[in-house]
N, C-alpha and C positions, 0 to 999 in steps of 0.2 A: 442901408438907406438908398432909396431909388428917387430920381428926379426926372420930370417930364414937363415939356412946355405947356403953358395954360393960355389958349388962344380964344378970341372972340368969334363971332359967327363969320366975320369977313376974313379971319386969318391972321388979325393982328395980335401980336404977343401982348399978353396981359401980365405974365409972370411965369413962375414955375410951381409945379405941384410936387412937393416933397413928401415922400411916405417913409416913415421910420418905423422899423420893427425891432422890438427888444428881443434878441436871439440868445439871451443869457441862459434860460432854462433848456433851449434846444441844444446849445452848445455843451452845457453841463451833462445833458442826457447822452450826447454822442460821446463825450469823454468817459462817462460811467460805463457805456457800452464797450468802449475800447478796453477799459480796465478790467471789465468782467470777462472779455474775450481773452485777454492776456492771462488773467487768473485762471480761467478755464483751461487754456493750454498747459499752463504750469501745474495745475492740479491733476490733469490727466497724465502728465509726464511723471509727476511724483507717484500717482497711484500705480502706473506701470512699473515704476521701479520698486514700489512697495510690494506688489504682487510678486515680482522676481525675488526680492528679499525673503518674503514669507515662504515662497515655494522652497527656497534653499534651506531656510530655517526649519521647515517641516521635513523635507526629504532627507536631509543629513541625519538627525536623530532617528527617523523612521527606519532607515537603512541599518543602523546599528541595532534597533529593537528587533527588527525582523531577523537580522543575522544571528544576533544572540539567542533568540527564541528557537531558531533552527539548530544552533549548536546544543541547546539544552535538550532537545529532543533526540539527539543522537546518543547512541549507546557508547560506553567507554569513557565518557568525560569524567575526570576526577571531581571529587567534592570541592576542591578549591577552585577549579575551573568553573564549575556550576555556580559557585558563590559569586565569582567575578562576573559571569555572564548576567546574574540576576542584578548585581549592583549596576552594571552598565545599563540594563534595560531601565531600572529605576532612575538613574541620573538623566538619561535621555527622555524618559517620560516626564520628568519634573521640567525639563527645558521646554518640551512641547506645551505643558500646561502653562508655563510662563508666557508663551507666545500667545496662546488662546486667551489668557487673562488680559494681556495687553489690548488685544482686539475687542474684548467684551467691555473693558473699562472705557476705551475711547468712544464706544457705541453708547454706553450708559451716560457718559459726560455730554456727549452731543444731544442725547435725548432728555437731559436735565433729570435723569433718574438716579444719579449717584448721590447718596446721602452721606453726610459727615455726622459721626457719632460724637457724643459729648460725655466722656467719662473721666473720672479722675486719673491722672497720670503724672509722672515726673519725667521731664524731658531728658534729663541726664540718664535715667535708667533706660529709657528708649534707645538712646544713643549707644549705651553700653551693650544692649542686646544686639543692635546692629553691628557694632565693631566686633563682637564675638563671632558673628556669622561671616563677616568680610575679612578678618585677620587671616585666616587660613588661605583664602583666595589670593591675598596679597603675598603671603609667605611662598605660596606655590609659584609666583612669578619673580621671586627674588627681590621683592620691594619692602622698604621700611614703611611700616604702618604705625601711625601715632594718633591717638585721640587725646585731645586737651580740653578740660572744662576751665574756661577762663573766669567764670563767675563762681564764688564760693557758694552761694545759696542755690537751691534747686526745689523751689516750692511747687507744690502739686497745682495743676491747672486742669480745666476742663477742655478736652479736645479729643482727637481720633488718632490714638497711637498707631493703628493699623496703617493708615493713610501716611502718617509722618514716616514710618519705617519704610514704606513703599518709595517715597520720594528719596529717602537717604540711601536705600539699597541701590536705587537707579544711579544716583549721582556718584556714590562711592564706587559702585561697580564700573561705571564708565571711566572714572579716574584710573582704576586698576587696569582696565582693558587697554586704554590708550597710553599707558606708560610702561615702556620697556625697561627702563632702569631708573634708580632714584627712589623717590618716596612719595607716599600719599599721606596728607595730613588732614584731620578734621578738627576744627575748633568750634566750641559751643560758647557763644557769648549771650547773656541774658540781662535784661534790665525791667524793672517794674515801672509801669506808667499808669498811675491810677489804680483801678481794679484789674488790669491786664498785665500779663507777662509778655514782653516782646523778646523773641529769640532769633539768633542768627546762627545757622549752621554754615560754616565755611569749609568747602572741600577744596583743598589744593593738591596739585600733582606737579610732577616734573616731566610731563609727557610731551606729546607732539605739538600741542597747542592748536589754536583756532585762529584763522584770519578774520578780519572784520566782514569781509564778503561771506564766509561760511557762517559767521555768528548771526548774520541777519535772518538766516532761515532755519536756525538751530531748534527752535521751539515750535516749528510747524509740523503739522501732521504728515507722517510718512517721510519726512526729510531727514537726510544724513549730511554730514559735512561735504562729502564728495562721493561719486559712485564707488571709487576704489575703497573707500571706508567700509562699505557694506560687504564688498568682496573679501577684503582682508580680515575684518573684525566680526562681521556678522551683525545681527540685529535687524529688527523691523522698522526702526526709524519713528517708533511711537513713543519711546520711553521718556525723552525729554518733553514732549508735547503733553503727555499724560501728566508728568511731574508738575510742570508749569500750571496746568489746570487744577491739580490737586492743591498746589500751593494757594491759588486764588481762593479755592474753597475753604482753606484753612486761614483765611484773611491774611494773605502774604503774597510772596512772589519769588522768583529765582532770577538773579542777576549773574552775568558772566563778565569776568576780566581775563583776557588771554592774549598771548602774542604767539604767532606761528613759530614753532621750534622752541618755545621757552616755557611751556606748561600752561595751565589754566587754574582758575579759582572760581568755582561756583558758590554763590551765596544764597542759601535758602532761608528767607525770612518769614516769620509768622507771628501771629498775635493770638493769644488765648486768655480768657477770663481766669483769675485765680480761683482755685477751689476753697471752699470754706474749712476743709479738713483734709489732712493727709491721708494717703491710701494705707489701709491696714490689711496686710496679706500674711498669711501664714507662710512660714519659710518653705514648707513642703507643698504648698498649694499649687504652685505653678509646675511642678514636676510629677505630682501624683498621677498615676495612669488612671485613665477613666474606665470604670467597669460598669457593665450592665447586667450583672448577675441577677437572675430571677425575674427579668423583664421581658415582656412580650411586645414584639414590634411586627407590624403589618406592613408590606411593601405592596403597593398597587401600581402595575404597570412597569416601567423603568426598562423594559426590553433587555438590550445587551448590557445594561448597568446593573440589572438585578442580582446576578450571581455574585459580582464583586462586592456589591453593598451588604448582600446577606452574609458573605464570608467574613467581612470586617466585623459586623455586629456580632456574629456567632463567636468569633475569636474573643470578643470582649465579654462574652457570658450571656447574651440575650438569646431568647427563643425567637426565631424569625419564621413567619409565614409569608410566601409571595403568591400574589394572584395577579391576573392580567387585566381584568375589567372591573368597573365599578360595581356590577351586579354581583360578581364574586366577592368584592370587598364587603358589600352590605351582607352577604350571606355569612362570610367569615367572621364579621364583627357581631352578629347574631345578638343585637342589643336587647332584644325582648326576653331572651332566655339566659344570657350570660352577662351579667352587669359589668360593663366595661372590661371585656376581656382583654383588650390591647392597651398598653400604656401609651404607645405612640403609633401614629399611622403616617407613612411617608407616601405622598401621592404624586405620580408623574403627571405634569401639566399637559402631556401630549396624548392623554387617554383617548381611545378611538371613538367609543359610542356615548360618551357623557364627558363634557369638559371638566378639567380638574376643579375649577371654581364651582361648578354645580355639584360634584361629588362631595366637596367640603360642606357645602350648604345642606345637602341631603343628610349627610352624617350628623351634622349639628341639629337638624330638624328631628332626627330619629332618636336624639338623646345622648349622643357621644359627648363625653365631658373631658376626654383626654386630649392631649396635644396633637395638632396636625401640622405636618411639615410639607411645604410645597417644594418639589424638585424640578428645575427646568434647565434646559441648555440653550435657551434663547433669550438674549438680554432684552429683546423687545417686550417679553412678557414678564420680565423681572421686576415686578412692581409691588413693593411691599404694601402699599396703601390698598391696592386691589385685592391682594391676597388676605389682608386683615379683615377687609370688609365681607369677604367670602367666608371667614371663619378660620383661616389658617393663623398659626401663632408664630410661625417663622418660616424662612425659605432659604434654599441652597441652590447653587448653580453647578450643574453636572459638568465635568466629573468633579465630585466632592472630595476633597483632600480628606484623608483619614481622620486627622485631628478635628477638622470641622464637622465631619459626619458624627463622630462620637459626641462632640460637644452638643450638636443639635439634639441628638437622642438623649444625652444625659440631662439636658435642661428640660426636655419633655417629660422624661419619666420622673424626675425628681420633683417636678411641680405637681404631679398627680399620682401618688402611690396608690394604685388600684388594689 
């Protein structure tokens, strides 16, 4: 508010002129700018720490991979040593893939491109699968690992078992990682509310615990409890942020109860509609190896990935042809003279002289009736809707794990037995 005297032509005081300005919006804008500046500084700090962590997470296994590869090439190594070198390469390669998957997942979530499937599954069975995977890791650290189903019933629900496993593996893995002695316990509690099943997975540990200050930033991208945490235990700082967002997509959330030095309890809550029928699965269905005997698969592009993918497919019995360009693909398919020669065509989305989407459209226009699989290593183009519109039937993100690759091709060839 500003005030000034109001005078007549002779200078006599008539009164005061008061001008009031509402500065609420301006003050709010200034405060918002201050908060944005603070958030920007904090984000830049977190990203710098994240890049440092990722560099460490990549360099460490890469050093082991390259070192073991050199040892494999040396003469005189025993078969036992060669087997150990190969296992070390595989173990470190899987760790690298986990780091890349974390980065791709957070990118997809930010872009709104991560989709939740709805298939029939029993949560107790999902938890048992995860416990089988994590029990060996806990045993290796000398910890007691316990899984408890507190509810007797385990009805089938419609949800995404892959994403549930991803959240549980992260929470249980963190509990094991940050617990030097004692135990890790996972409780599953379920209750039915109307047509939905509400579930709580409670992961408890006797580890280092988390202070309230550290807990406030625990689910933030790139954040870890303290810088020393990253140096001592490793990790990118994305696991809990991804898990919390996946929990939201699963109609739930993750809550934390912890005390520094006295362990932690993470509760992953979710909701899913009840399925109308239980899952029926052959006892041998989940362990039966996938074979592609007598099937023809065409690989288009793929550059450095082509040899590895072709090798995996040939080991499973498929006949594989690899070409570099779309024109070679059209010639190889030879649709006019060899009716549907290939059961499946895997197309690189980075093709040089014709985009992968256009290649799929051209193949469909030429009469190809088999299944088309899009392969990409860029999360930004990992868009199932766009792929479907172009004529693709499915997609995979490079590098494609062996089981996923065989699953893609198995689904493709079984759908169209040429």
